[in-house]
C-alpha positions, 0 to 999 in steps of 0.5 A: 483451123481450130477457130471453128471448133473454138466458136462451136465450144463457145456457142455451146457454153453460152447456150448452157449458161442461158439454159441454166439462167432460164431454169432459175427463172422457171423455178422462181416463177413456180415459187411465186405462183405457188405462194400466190395460189395458196393465198387465193390468187391466180397461179397464172402469174408465172405465165406473166413473169415468163411469157411462153410458159405453161402453168399447172396447179394441183391441190393435195394434202393441204398444199397448193402445188404449181408446175411451170414448164417452158420450152428450151430456147436455143439459138443453135437448135441443138436443144429443140424438144427439151422443156424446162420444168420446175414445181413448187408447193405452198401451204394452202389457205394462206397459212 
């Protein structure tokens, strides 16, 4: 009788671990994209690192900032509508 509850809890834990791993990937991609954009490259490198993500670039106060967003992938569908987001900035001008 408790087996369905155990399976549900296990599935929720595994989904949470995947979500945490995806958040780390999004943060790393934002950092790589910010450094690339600051050196005059393409901030869209994040979209190549993480297919399905969107990238936004903003220049402010001598910094190049990149924001990367990725819809949460959840096989259970419990997290539908959630978006993982990370941003990173690097000094502009290749400094």
